[in-house]
PDB file with one MODEL, atoms N, CA, C and O in Angstrom:
MODEL        1
ATOM      1  N   MET A   1      10.867   0.110   5.191  1.00  0.00           N
ATOM      2  CA  MET A   1      11.472  -1.178   4.942  1.00  0.00           C
ATOM      3  C   MET A   1      10.370  -2.213   4.739  1.00  0.00           C
ATOM      4  O   MET A   1       9.398  -2.239   5.494  1.00  0.00           O
ATOM      5  N   LEU A   2      10.513  -3.052   3.741  1.00  0.00           N
ATOM      6  CA  LEU A   2       9.545  -4.075   3.404  1.00  0.00           C
ATOM      7  C   LEU A   2       9.719  -5.277   4.314  1.00  0.00           C
ATOM      8  O   LEU A   2      10.820  -5.815   4.432  1.00  0.00           O
ATOM      9  N   HIS A   3       8.627  -5.708   4.968  1.00  0.00           N
ATOM     10  CA  HIS A   3       8.648  -6.869   5.854  1.00  0.00           C
ATOM     11  C   HIS A   3       7.550  -7.828   5.426  1.00  0.00           C
ATOM     12  O   HIS A   3       6.671  -7.457   4.647  1.00  0.00           O
ATOM     13  N   LYS A   4       7.591  -9.062   5.928  1.00  0.00           N
ATOM     14  CA  LYS A   4       6.536 -10.035   5.653  1.00  0.00           C
ATOM     15  C   LYS A   4       5.590 -10.088   6.859  1.00  0.00           C
ATOM     16  O   LYS A   4       6.010 -10.050   8.015  1.00  0.00           O
ATOM     17  N   TYR A   5       4.305 -10.178   6.539  1.00  0.00           N
ATOM     18  CA  TYR A   5       3.247 -10.302   7.547  1.00  0.00           C
ATOM     19  C   TYR A   5       2.354 -11.450   7.129  1.00  0.00           C
ATOM     20  O   TYR A   5       2.347 -11.832   5.958  1.00  0.00           O
ATOM     21  N   ARG A   6       1.597 -12.009   8.066  1.00  0.00           N
ATOM     22  CA  ARG A   6       0.714 -13.094   7.693  1.00  0.00           C
ATOM     23  C   ARG A   6      -0.701 -12.889   8.207  1.00  0.00           C
ATOM     24  O   ARG A   6      -0.933 -12.377   9.301  1.00  0.00           O
ATOM     25  N   LYS A   7      -1.608 -13.301   7.391  1.00  0.00           N
ATOM     26  CA  LYS A   7      -3.012 -13.429   7.750  1.00  0.00           C
ATOM     27  C   LYS A   7      -3.204 -14.925   7.751  1.00  0.00           C
ATOM     28  O   LYS A   7      -3.091 -15.570   8.793  1.00  0.00           O
ATOM     29  N   ILE A   8      -3.489 -15.474   6.611  1.00  0.00           N
ATOM     30  CA  ILE A   8      -3.462 -16.924   6.437  1.00  0.00           C
ATOM     31  C   ILE A   8      -2.221 -17.263   5.623  1.00  0.00           C
ATOM     32  O   ILE A   8      -1.463 -18.175   5.952  1.00  0.00           O
ATOM     33  N   ASP A   9      -2.040 -16.505   4.559  1.00  0.00           N
ATOM     34  CA  ASP A   9      -0.853 -16.639   3.720  1.00  0.00           C
ATOM     35  C   ASP A   9       0.045 -15.430   3.950  1.00  0.00           C
ATOM     36  O   ASP A   9      -0.456 -14.341   4.231  1.00  0.00           O
ATOM     37  N   PRO A  10       1.365 -15.598   3.837  1.00  0.00           N
ATOM     38  CA  PRO A  10       2.252 -14.448   3.994  1.00  0.00           C
ATOM     39  C   PRO A  10       1.952 -13.358   2.958  1.00  0.00           C
ATOM     40  O   PRO A  10       1.590 -13.654   1.819  1.00  0.00           O
ATOM     41  N   ILE A  11       2.106 -12.110   3.366  1.00  0.00           N
ATOM     42  CA  ILE A  11       1.914 -10.967   2.481  1.00  0.00           C
ATOM     43  C   ILE A  11       3.151 -10.088   2.553  1.00  0.00           C
ATOM     44  O   ILE A  11       3.999 -10.264   3.428  1.00  0.00           O
ATOM     45  N   LYS A  12       3.249  -9.143   1.632  1.00  0.00           N
ATOM     46  CA  LYS A  12       4.286  -8.124   1.682  1.00  0.00           C
ATOM     47  C   LYS A  12       3.608  -6.790   1.929  1.00  0.00           C
ATOM     48  O   LYS A  12       2.582  -6.486   1.320  1.00  0.00           O
ATOM     49  N   ALA A  13       4.180  -5.989   2.826  1.00  0.00           N
ATOM     50  CA  ALA A  13       3.603  -4.690   3.146  1.00  0.00           C
ATOM     51  C   ALA A  13       4.708  -3.726   3.528  1.00  0.00           C
ATOM     52  O   ALA A  13       5.775  -4.130   3.988  1.00  0.00           O
ATOM     53  N   GLU A  14       4.437  -2.445   3.331  1.00  0.00           N
ATOM     54  CA  GLU A  14       5.389  -1.404   3.662  1.00  0.00           C
ATOM     55  C   GLU A  14       4.625  -0.238   4.270  1.00  0.00           C
ATOM     56  O   GLU A  14       3.592   0.173   3.742  1.00  0.00           O
ATOM     57  N   GLN A  15       5.133   0.299   5.384  1.00  0.00           N
ATOM     58  CA  GLN A  15       4.471   1.421   6.025  1.00  0.00           C
ATOM     59  C   GLN A  15       4.915   2.722   5.371  1.00  0.00           C
ATOM     60  O   GLN A  15       6.109   2.990   5.241  1.00  0.00           O
ATOM     61  N   PHE A  16       3.928   3.532   4.959  1.00  0.00           N
ATOM     62  CA  PHE A  16       4.205   4.780   4.259  1.00  0.00           C
ATOM     63  C   PHE A  16       4.773   5.810   5.223  1.00  0.00           C
ATOM     64  O   PHE A  16       4.152   6.132   6.235  1.00  0.00           O
ATOM     65  N   ASP A  17       5.978   6.334   4.899  1.00  0.00           N
ATOM     66  CA  ASP A  17       6.648   7.288   5.780  1.00  0.00           C
ATOM     67  C   ASP A  17       6.620   8.723   5.251  1.00  0.00           C
ATOM     68  O   ASP A  17       7.172   9.629   5.875  1.00  0.00           O
ATOM     69  N   GLY A  18       5.975   8.928   4.099  1.00  0.00           N
ATOM     70  CA  GLY A  18       5.878  10.272   3.544  1.00  0.00           C
ATOM     71  C   GLY A  18       7.097  10.719   2.756  1.00  0.00           C
ATOM     72  O   GLY A  18       7.156  11.869   2.319  1.00  0.00           O
ATOM     73  N   SER A  19       8.067   9.841   2.564  1.00  0.00           N
ATOM     74  CA  SER A  19       9.292  10.223   1.856  1.00  0.00           C
ATOM     75  C   SER A  19       9.046  10.332   0.352  1.00  0.00           C
ATOM     76  O   SER A  19       8.146   9.692  -0.191  1.00  0.00           O
ATOM     77  N   LEU A  20       9.855  11.148  -0.306  1.00  0.00           N
ATOM     78  CA  LEU A  20       9.757  11.292  -1.755  1.00  0.00           C
ATOM     79  C   LEU A  20      10.052   9.973  -2.463  1.00  0.00           C
ATOM     80  O   LEU A  20       9.465   9.686  -3.507  1.00  0.00           O
ATOM     81  N   GLU A  21      10.958   9.167  -1.902  1.00  0.00           N
ATOM     82  CA  GLU A  21      11.294   7.882  -2.500  1.00  0.00           C
ATOM     83  C   GLU A  21      10.066   6.973  -2.563  1.00  0.00           C
ATOM     84  O   GLU A  21       9.805   6.347  -3.590  1.00  0.00           O
ATOM     85  N   MET A  22       9.310   6.901  -1.459  1.00  0.00           N
ATOM     86  CA  MET A  22       8.113   6.060  -1.444  1.00  0.00           C
ATOM     87  C   MET A  22       7.022   6.637  -2.338  1.00  0.00           C
ATOM     88  O   MET A  22       6.268   5.897  -2.970  1.00  0.00           O
ATOM     89  N   MET A  23       6.945   7.970  -2.386  1.00  0.00           N
ATOM     90  CA  MET A  23       5.939   8.595  -3.237  1.00  0.00           C
ATOM     91  C   MET A  23       6.208   8.258  -4.706  1.00  0.00           C
ATOM     92  O   MET A  23       5.268   7.996  -5.456  1.00  0.00           O
ATOM     93  N   GLU A  24       7.461   8.261  -5.120  1.00  0.00           N
ATOM     94  CA  GLU A  24       7.808   7.910  -6.492  1.00  0.00           C
ATOM     95  C   GLU A  24       7.598   6.420  -6.752  1.00  0.00           C
ATOM     96  O   GLU A  24       7.074   6.038  -7.799  1.00  0.00           O
ATOM     97  N   LYS A  25       8.000   5.589  -5.812  1.00  0.00           N
ATOM     98  CA  LYS A  25       7.903   4.134  -5.968  1.00  0.00           C
ATOM     99  C   LYS A  25       6.462   3.677  -6.164  1.00  0.00           C
ATOM    100  O   LYS A  25       6.199   2.809  -6.997  1.00  0.00           O
ATOM    101  N   TYR A  26       5.514   4.255  -5.400  1.00  0.00           N
ATOM    102  CA  TYR A  26       4.126   3.812  -5.425  1.00  0.00           C
ATOM    103  C   TYR A  26       3.174   4.782  -6.127  1.00  0.00           C
ATOM    104  O   TYR A  26       1.956   4.628  -6.030  1.00  0.00           O
ATOM    105  N   HIS A  27       3.712   5.775  -6.828  1.00  0.00           N
ATOM    106  CA  HIS A  27       2.881   6.748  -7.556  1.00  0.00           C
ATOM    107  C   HIS A  27       1.909   7.467  -6.613  1.00  0.00           C
ATOM    108  O   HIS A  27       0.717   7.570  -6.901  1.00  0.00           O
ATOM    109  N   ILE A  28       2.425   7.957  -5.497  1.00  0.00           N
ATOM    110  CA  ILE A  28       1.628   8.654  -4.490  1.00  0.00           C
ATOM    111  C   ILE A  28       1.762  10.147  -4.719  1.00  0.00           C
ATOM    112  O   ILE A  28       2.856  10.639  -4.997  1.00  0.00           O
ATOM    113  N   THR A  29       0.658  10.873  -4.605  1.00  0.00           N
ATOM    114  CA  THR A  29       0.687  12.317  -4.757  1.00  0.00           C
ATOM    115  C   THR A  29       0.263  12.986  -3.459  1.00  0.00           C
ATOM    116  O   THR A  29      -0.564  12.462  -2.713  1.00  0.00           O
ATOM    117  N   ASP A  30       0.840  14.142  -3.206  1.00  0.00           N
ATOM    118  CA  ASP A  30       0.511  14.939  -2.026  1.00  0.00           C
ATOM    119  C   ASP A  30      -0.733  15.760  -2.346  1.00  0.00           C
ATOM    120  O   ASP A  30      -0.739  16.533  -3.304  1.00  0.00           O
ATOM    121  N   ASP A  31      -1.779  15.595  -1.550  1.00  0.00           N
ATOM    122  CA  ASP A  31      -3.028  16.327  -1.774  1.00  0.00           C
ATOM    123  C   ASP A  31      -2.965  17.770  -1.312  1.00  0.00           C
ATOM    124  O   ASP A  31      -3.875  18.549  -1.593  1.00  0.00           O
ATOM    125  N   GLY A  32      -1.891  18.141  -0.599  1.00  0.00           N
ATOM    126  CA  GLY A  32      -1.753  19.503  -0.124  1.00  0.00           C
ATOM    127  C   GLY A  32      -2.523  19.794   1.153  1.00  0.00           C
ATOM    128  O   GLY A  32      -2.687  20.954   1.531  1.00  0.00           O
ATOM    129  N   PHE A  33      -3.002  18.739   1.826  1.00  0.00           N
ATOM    130  CA  PHE A  33      -3.759  18.914   3.067  1.00  0.00           C
ATOM    131  C   PHE A  33      -2.980  18.417   4.278  1.00  0.00           C
ATOM    132  O   PHE A  33      -3.584  17.909   5.223  1.00  0.00           O
ATOM    133  N   GLY A  34      -1.686  18.545   4.279  1.00  0.00           N
ATOM    134  CA  GLY A  34      -0.882  18.114   5.425  1.00  0.00           C
ATOM    135  C   GLY A  34      -0.516  16.653   5.355  1.00  0.00           C
ATOM    136  O   GLY A  34       0.404  16.284   4.625  1.00  0.00           O
ATOM    137  N   GLU A  35      -1.219  15.802   6.103  1.00  0.00           N
ATOM    138  CA  GLU A  35      -0.903  14.377   6.197  1.00  0.00           C
ATOM    139  C   GLU A  35      -1.694  13.515   5.224  1.00  0.00           C
ATOM    140  O   GLU A  35      -1.623  12.290   5.316  1.00  0.00           O
ATOM    141  N   THR A  36      -2.437  14.096   4.306  1.00  0.00           N
ATOM    142  CA  THR A  36      -3.274  13.328   3.386  1.00  0.00           C
ATOM    143  C   THR A  36      -2.606  13.206   2.024  1.00  0.00           C
ATOM    144  O   THR A  36      -2.117  14.191   1.471  1.00  0.00           O
ATOM    145  N   TYR A  37      -2.590  11.994   1.492  1.00  0.00           N
ATOM    146  CA  TYR A  37      -1.985  11.694   0.208  1.00  0.00           C
ATOM    147  C   TYR A  37      -2.964  10.878  -0.625  1.00  0.00           C
ATOM    148  O   TYR A  37      -3.965  10.386  -0.105  1.00  0.00           O
ATOM    149  N   THR A  38      -2.679  10.735  -1.914  1.00  0.00           N
ATOM    150  CA  THR A  38      -3.481   9.886  -2.786  1.00  0.00           C
ATOM    151  C   THR A  38      -2.578   8.838  -3.401  1.00  0.00           C
ATOM    152  O   THR A  38      -1.548   9.158  -3.995  1.00  0.00           O
ATOM    153  N   PHE A  39      -2.964   7.607  -3.256  1.00  0.00           N
ATOM    154  CA  PHE A  39      -2.238   6.455  -3.764  1.00  0.00           C
ATOM    155  C   PHE A  39      -2.896   6.046  -5.074  1.00  0.00           C
ATOM    156  O   PHE A  39      -4.059   5.642  -5.085  1.00  0.00           O
ATOM    157  N   ARG A  40      -2.153   6.147  -6.192  1.00  0.00           N
ATOM    158  CA  ARG A  40      -2.724   5.856  -7.517  1.00  0.00           C
ATOM    159  C   ARG A  40      -1.946   4.720  -8.179  1.00  0.00           C
ATOM    160  O   ARG A  40      -0.731   4.795  -8.363  1.00  0.00           O
ATOM    161  N   LEU A  41      -2.675   3.681  -8.527  1.00  0.00           N
ATOM    162  CA  LEU A  41      -2.086   2.570  -9.256  1.00  0.00           C
ATOM    163  C   LEU A  41      -3.209   1.853  -9.993  1.00  0.00           C
ATOM    164  O   LEU A  41      -4.299   1.686  -9.446  1.00  0.00           O
ATOM    165  N   ASP A  42      -2.960   1.432 -11.211  1.00  0.00           N
ATOM    166  CA  ASP A  42      -3.969   0.758 -12.038  1.00  0.00           C
ATOM    167  C   ASP A  42      -5.220   1.621 -12.197  1.00  0.00           C
ATOM    168  O   ASP A  42      -6.336   1.100 -12.198  1.00  0.00           O
ATOM    169  N   ASN A  43      -5.043   2.926 -12.330  1.00  0.00           N
ATOM    170  CA  ASN A  43      -6.133   3.878 -12.531  1.00  0.00           C
ATOM    171  C   ASN A  43      -7.118   3.945 -11.366  1.00  0.00           C
ATOM    172  O   ASN A  43      -8.234   4.435 -11.541  1.00  0.00           O
ATOM    173  N   ASN A  44      -6.741   3.473 -10.201  1.00  0.00           N
ATOM    174  CA  ASN A  44      -7.561   3.603  -8.999  1.00  0.00           C
ATOM    175  C   ASN A  44      -6.904   4.621  -8.077  1.00  0.00           C
ATOM    176  O   ASN A  44      -5.680   4.750  -8.074  1.00  0.00           O
ATOM    177  N   ALA A  45      -7.691   5.335  -7.304  1.00  0.00           N
ATOM    178  CA  ALA A  45      -7.165   6.291  -6.336  1.00  0.00           C
ATOM    179  C   ALA A  45      -7.637   5.887  -4.945  1.00  0.00           C
ATOM    180  O   ALA A  45      -8.835   5.720  -4.713  1.00  0.00           O
ATOM    181  N   MET A  46      -6.692   5.729  -4.019  1.00  0.00           N
ATOM    182  CA  MET A  46      -7.027   5.355  -2.653  1.00  0.00           C
ATOM    183  C   MET A  46      -6.440   6.391  -1.700  1.00  0.00           C
ATOM    184  O   MET A  46      -5.325   6.865  -1.917  1.00  0.00           O
ATOM    185  N   PRO A  47      -7.170   6.745  -0.653  1.00  0.00           N
ATOM    186  CA  PRO A  47      -6.618   7.686   0.328  1.00  0.00           C
ATOM    187  C   PRO A  47      -5.491   7.032   1.121  1.00  0.00           C
ATOM    188  O   PRO A  47      -5.484   5.819   1.333  1.00  0.00           O
ATOM    189  N   LEU A  48      -4.555   7.843   1.546  1.00  0.00           N
ATOM    190  CA  LEU A  48      -3.394   7.336   2.281  1.00  0.00           C
ATOM    191  C   LEU A  48      -2.914   8.415   3.231  1.00  0.00           C
ATOM    192  O   LEU A  48      -2.889   9.592   2.870  1.00  0.00           O
ATOM    193  N   LYS A  49      -2.536   8.035   4.432  1.00  0.00           N
ATOM    194  CA  LYS A  49      -1.958   8.959   5.402  1.00  0.00           C
ATOM    195  C   LYS A  49      -0.608   8.418   5.830  1.00  0.00           C
ATOM    196  O   LYS A  49      -0.355   7.216   5.751  1.00  0.00           O
ATOM    197  N   ARG A  50       0.242   9.300   6.275  1.00  0.00           N
ATOM    198  CA  ARG A  50       1.547   8.884   6.791  1.00  0.00           C
ATOM    199  C   ARG A  50       1.297   7.928   7.958  1.00  0.00           C
ATOM    200  O   ARG A  50       0.472   8.204   8.829  1.00  0.00           O
ATOM    201  N   GLY A  51       2.005   6.821   7.969  1.00  0.00           N
ATOM    202  CA  GLY A  51       1.815   5.806   9.008  1.00  0.00           C
ATOM    203  C   GLY A  51       0.850   4.702   8.584  1.00  0.00           C
ATOM    204  O   GLY A  51       0.765   3.673   9.254  1.00  0.00           O
ATOM    205  N   TRP A  52       0.114   4.898   7.474  1.00  0.00           N
ATOM    206  CA  TRP A  52      -0.759   3.851   6.963  1.00  0.00           C
ATOM    207  C   TRP A  52       0.082   2.829   6.224  1.00  0.00           C
ATOM    208  O   TRP A  52       1.265   3.053   5.967  1.00  0.00           O
ATOM    209  N   TRP A  53      -0.534   1.706   5.885  1.00  0.00           N
ATOM    210  CA  TRP A  53       0.170   0.598   5.259  1.00  0.00           C
ATOM    211  C   TRP A  53      -0.220   0.434   3.807  1.00  0.00           C
ATOM    212  O   TRP A  53      -1.379   0.618   3.437  1.00  0.00           O
ATOM    213  N   ILE A  54       0.765   0.082   2.979  1.00  0.00           N
ATOM    214  CA  ILE A  54       0.549  -0.286   1.586  1.00  0.00           C
ATOM    215  C   ILE A  54       0.735  -1.804   1.537  1.00  0.00           C
ATOM    216  O   ILE A  54       1.826  -2.308   1.800  1.00  0.00           O
ATOM    217  N   VAL A  55      -0.332  -2.525   1.201  1.00  0.00           N
ATOM    218  CA  VAL A  55      -0.340  -3.982   1.255  1.00  0.00           C
ATOM    219  C   VAL A  55      -0.371  -4.549  -0.158  1.00  0.00           C
ATOM    220  O   VAL A  55      -1.243  -4.203  -0.954  1.00  0.00           O
ATOM    221  N   TYR A  56       0.569  -5.409  -0.461  1.00  0.00           N
ATOM    222  CA  TYR A  56       0.650  -6.060  -1.763  1.00  0.00           C
ATOM    223  C   TYR A  56      -0.299  -7.259  -1.765  1.00  0.00           C
ATOM    224  O   TYR A  56      -0.138  -8.170  -0.953  1.00  0.00           O
ATOM    225  N   LEU A  57      -1.279  -7.272  -2.660  1.00  0.00           N
ATOM    226  CA  LEU A  57      -2.274  -8.343  -2.699  1.00  0.00           C
ATOM    227  C   LEU A  57      -2.046  -9.342  -3.819  1.00  0.00           C
ATOM    228  O   LEU A  57      -2.806 -10.301  -3.951  1.00  0.00           O
ATOM    229  N   GLY A  58      -1.025  -9.139  -4.619  1.00  0.00           N
ATOM    230  CA  GLY A  58      -0.705 -10.114  -5.655  1.00  0.00           C
ATOM    231  C   GLY A  58      -0.892  -9.579  -7.061  1.00  0.00           C
ATOM    232  O   GLY A  58      -1.202  -8.407  -7.275  1.00  0.00           O
ATOM    233  N   MET A  59      -0.691 -10.479  -8.013  1.00  0.00           N
ATOM    234  CA  MET A  59      -0.814 -10.111  -9.425  1.00  0.00           C
ATOM    235  C   MET A  59      -1.796 -11.061 -10.089  1.00  0.00           C
ATOM    236  O   MET A  59      -1.931 -12.218  -9.691  1.00  0.00           O
ATOM    237  N   SER A  60      -2.474 -10.557 -11.097  1.00  0.00           N
ATOM    238  CA  SER A  60      -3.348 -11.397 -11.905  1.00  0.00           C
ATOM    239  C   SER A  60      -3.174 -10.993 -13.358  1.00  0.00           C
ATOM    240  O   SER A  60      -2.749  -9.878 -13.659  1.00  0.00           O
ATOM    241  N   GLU A  61      -3.503 -11.902 -14.244  1.00  0.00           N
ATOM    242  CA  GLU A  61      -3.371 -11.609 -15.661  1.00  0.00           C
ATOM    243  C   GLU A  61      -4.750 -11.641 -16.302  1.00  0.00           C
ATOM    244  O   GLU A  61      -5.483 -12.622 -16.176  1.00  0.00           O
ATOM    245  N   VAL A  62      -5.093 -10.563 -16.988  1.00  0.00           N
ATOM    246  CA  VAL A  62      -6.370 -10.452 -17.679  1.00  0.00           C
ATOM    247  C   VAL A  62      -6.082 -10.100 -19.134  1.00  0.00           C
ATOM    248  O   VAL A  62      -5.489  -9.060 -19.420  1.00  0.00           O
ATOM    249  N   LEU A  63      -6.503 -10.970 -20.054  1.00  0.00           N
ATOM    250  CA  LEU A  63      -6.311 -10.749 -21.482  1.00  0.00           C
ATOM    251  C   LEU A  63      -4.868 -10.392 -21.832  1.00  0.00           C
ATOM    252  O   LEU A  63      -4.623  -9.507 -22.652  1.00  0.00           O
ATOM    253  N   GLY A  64      -3.915 -11.084 -21.206  1.00  0.00           N
ATOM    254  CA  GLY A  64      -2.509 -10.872 -21.511  1.00  0.00           C
ATOM    255  C   GLY A  64      -1.881  -9.676 -20.823  1.00  0.00           C
ATOM    256  O   GLY A  64      -0.702  -9.392 -21.032  1.00  0.00           O
ATOM    257  N   ILE A  65      -2.657  -8.960 -19.995  1.00  0.00           N
ATOM    258  CA  ILE A  65      -2.128  -7.804 -19.262  1.00  0.00           C
ATOM    259  C   ILE A  65      -2.000  -8.191 -17.801  1.00  0.00           C
ATOM    260  O   ILE A  65      -2.965  -8.658 -17.196  1.00  0.00           O
ATOM    261  N   THR A  66      -0.825  -8.003 -17.228  1.00  0.00           N
ATOM    262  CA  THR A  66      -0.597  -8.327 -15.830  1.00  0.00           C
ATOM    263  C   THR A  66      -0.945  -7.124 -14.966  1.00  0.00           C
ATOM    264  O   THR A  66      -0.422  -6.027 -15.167  1.00  0.00           O
ATOM    265  N   LEU A  67      -1.835  -7.342 -14.003  1.00  0.00           N
ATOM    266  CA  LEU A  67      -2.249  -6.286 -13.084  1.00  0.00           C
ATOM    267  C   LEU A  67      -1.663  -6.544 -11.700  1.00  0.00           C
ATOM    268  O   LEU A  67      -1.658  -7.679 -11.223  1.00  0.00           O
ATOM    269  N   VAL A  68      -1.173  -5.494 -11.063  1.00  0.00           N
ATOM    270  CA  VAL A  68      -0.641  -5.569  -9.704  1.00  0.00           C
ATOM    271  C   VAL A  68      -1.690  -4.993  -8.768  1.00  0.00           C
ATOM    272  O   VAL A  68      -2.178  -3.884  -8.985  1.00  0.00           O
ATOM    273  N   HIS A  69      -2.036  -5.733  -7.736  1.00  0.00           N
ATOM    274  CA  HIS A  69      -3.084  -5.307  -6.817  1.00  0.00           C
ATOM    275  C   HIS A  69      -2.492  -4.878  -5.473  1.00  0.00           C
ATOM    276  O   HIS A  69      -1.711  -5.607  -4.862  1.00  0.00           O
ATOM    277  N   TRP A  70      -2.880  -3.681  -5.027  1.00  0.00           N
ATOM    278  CA  TRP A  70      -2.430  -3.125  -3.763  1.00  0.00           C
ATOM    279  C   TRP A  70      -3.639  -2.636  -2.988  1.00  0.00           C
ATOM    280  O   TRP A  70      -4.697  -2.416  -3.578  1.00  0.00           O
ATOM    281  N   ALA A  71      -3.507  -2.460  -1.676  1.00  0.00           N
ATOM    282  CA  ALA A  71      -4.545  -1.853  -0.841  1.00  0.00           C
ATOM    283  C   ALA A  71      -3.857  -0.953   0.166  1.00  0.00           C
ATOM    284  O   ALA A  71      -2.665  -1.111   0.431  1.00  0.00           O
ATOM    285  N   THR A  72      -4.587  -0.023   0.720  1.00  0.00           N
ATOM    286  CA  THR A  72      -4.058   0.806   1.803  1.00  0.00           C
ATOM    287  C   THR A  72      -4.943   0.624   3.022  1.00  0.00           C
ATOM    288  O   THR A  72      -6.144   0.391   2.889  1.00  0.00           O
ATOM    289  N   MET A  73      -4.364   0.727   4.204  1.00  0.00           N
ATOM    290  CA  MET A  73      -5.152   0.627   5.432  1.00  0.00           C
ATOM    291  C   MET A  73      -4.429   1.307   6.583  1.00  0.00           C
ATOM    292  O   MET A  73      -3.209   1.469   6.573  1.00  0.00           O
ATOM    293  N   SER A  74      -5.220   1.700   7.577  1.00  0.00           N
ATOM    294  CA  SER A  74      -4.654   2.381   8.740  1.00  0.00           C
ATOM    295  C   SER A  74      -3.771   1.425   9.534  1.00  0.00           C
ATOM    296  O   SER A  74      -3.880   0.206   9.399  1.00  0.00           O
ATOM    297  N   ASP A  75      -2.906   1.984  10.355  1.00  0.00           N
ATOM    298  CA  ASP A  75      -2.012   1.185  11.195  1.00  0.00           C
ATOM    299  C   ASP A  75      -2.826   0.279  12.123  1.00  0.00           C
ATOM    300  O   ASP A  75      -2.491  -0.892  12.304  1.00  0.00           O
ATOM    301  N   GLU A  76      -3.891   0.822  12.707  1.00  0.00           N
ATOM    302  CA  GLU A  76      -4.729   0.046  13.633  1.00  0.00           C
ATOM    303  C   GLU A  76      -5.371  -1.156  12.934  1.00  0.00           C
ATOM    304  O   GLU A  76      -5.309  -2.276  13.441  1.00  0.00           O
ATOM    305  N   LYS A  77      -5.980  -0.925  11.779  1.00  0.00           N
ATOM    306  CA  LYS A  77      -6.625  -2.009  11.040  1.00  0.00           C
ATOM    307  C   LYS A  77      -5.604  -3.035  10.570  1.00  0.00           C
ATOM    308  O   LYS A  77      -5.867  -4.237  10.605  1.00  0.00           O
ATOM    309  N   PHE A  78      -4.426  -2.561  10.123  1.00  0.00           N
ATOM    310  CA  PHE A  78      -3.384  -3.468   9.664  1.00  0.00           C
ATOM    311  C   PHE A  78      -2.969  -4.437  10.768  1.00  0.00           C
ATOM    312  O   PHE A  78      -2.863  -5.640  10.530  1.00  0.00           O
ATOM    313  N   HIS A  79      -2.732  -3.917  11.980  1.00  0.00           N
ATOM    314  CA  HIS A  79      -2.269  -4.780  13.078  1.00  0.00           C
ATOM    315  C   HIS A  79      -3.378  -5.673  13.630  1.00  0.00           C
ATOM    316  O   HIS A  79      -3.085  -6.679  14.275  1.00  0.00           O
ATOM    317  N   GLN A  80      -4.650  -5.328  13.391  1.00  0.00           N
ATOM    318  CA  GLN A  80      -5.745  -6.215  13.755  1.00  0.00           C
ATOM    319  C   GLN A  80      -5.874  -7.361  12.765  1.00  0.00           C
ATOM    320  O   GLN A  80      -6.389  -8.426  13.105  1.00  0.00           O
ATOM    321  N   THR A  81      -5.405  -7.143  11.538  1.00  0.00           N
ATOM    322  CA  THR A  81      -5.581  -8.117  10.467  1.00  0.00           C
ATOM    323  C   THR A  81      -4.354  -8.985  10.250  1.00  0.00           C
ATOM    324  O   THR A  81      -4.496 -10.166   9.934  1.00  0.00           O
ATOM    325  N   TYR A  82      -3.144  -8.438  10.411  1.00  0.00           N
ATOM    326  CA  TYR A  82      -1.915  -9.140  10.097  1.00  0.00           C
ATOM    327  C   TYR A  82      -0.955  -9.159  11.283  1.00  0.00           C
ATOM    328  O   TYR A  82      -0.997  -8.289  12.153  1.00  0.00           O
ATOM    329  N   GLU A  83      -0.090 -10.171  11.295  1.00  0.00           N
ATOM    330  CA  GLU A  83       0.983 -10.204  12.283  1.00  0.00           C
ATOM    331  C   GLU A  83       2.309 -10.429  11.577  1.00  0.00           C
ATOM    332  O   GLU A  83       2.377 -11.152  10.583  1.00  0.00           O
ATOM    333  N   ARG A  84       3.361  -9.807  12.094  1.00  0.00           N
ATOM    334  CA  ARG A  84       4.686  -9.928  11.487  1.00  0.00           C
ATOM    335  C   ARG A  84       5.290 -11.267  11.884  1.00  0.00           C
ATOM    336  O   ARG A  84       5.118 -11.740  13.007  1.00  0.00           O
ATOM    337  N   TYR A  85       6.008 -11.868  10.928  1.00  0.00           N
ATOM    338  CA  TYR A  85       6.717 -13.114  11.252  1.00  0.00           C
ATOM    339  C   TYR A  85       8.095 -13.105  10.674  1.00  0.00           C
ATOM    340  O   TYR A  85       8.842 -14.069  10.842  1.00  0.00           O
TER     341      TYR A  85
ENDMDL
END
């Protein structure tokens, strides 16, 4: 479920649960190593584990192309950086 969290400005984030729905939504692939996945968006590949967070960092436009920026981080790092409101 998508919730709002804040650092300085509110952000949107969703905790990865390993479901096929989330894998399709975020273009995540199963690496075949149990709990390890690969998060692919905008031709970048980021490691992801079940229970980690997918953080929406915003959109920018470059030469008429809109890019969506995301990051992944562990549950521990996420809760040290953001708080739910």
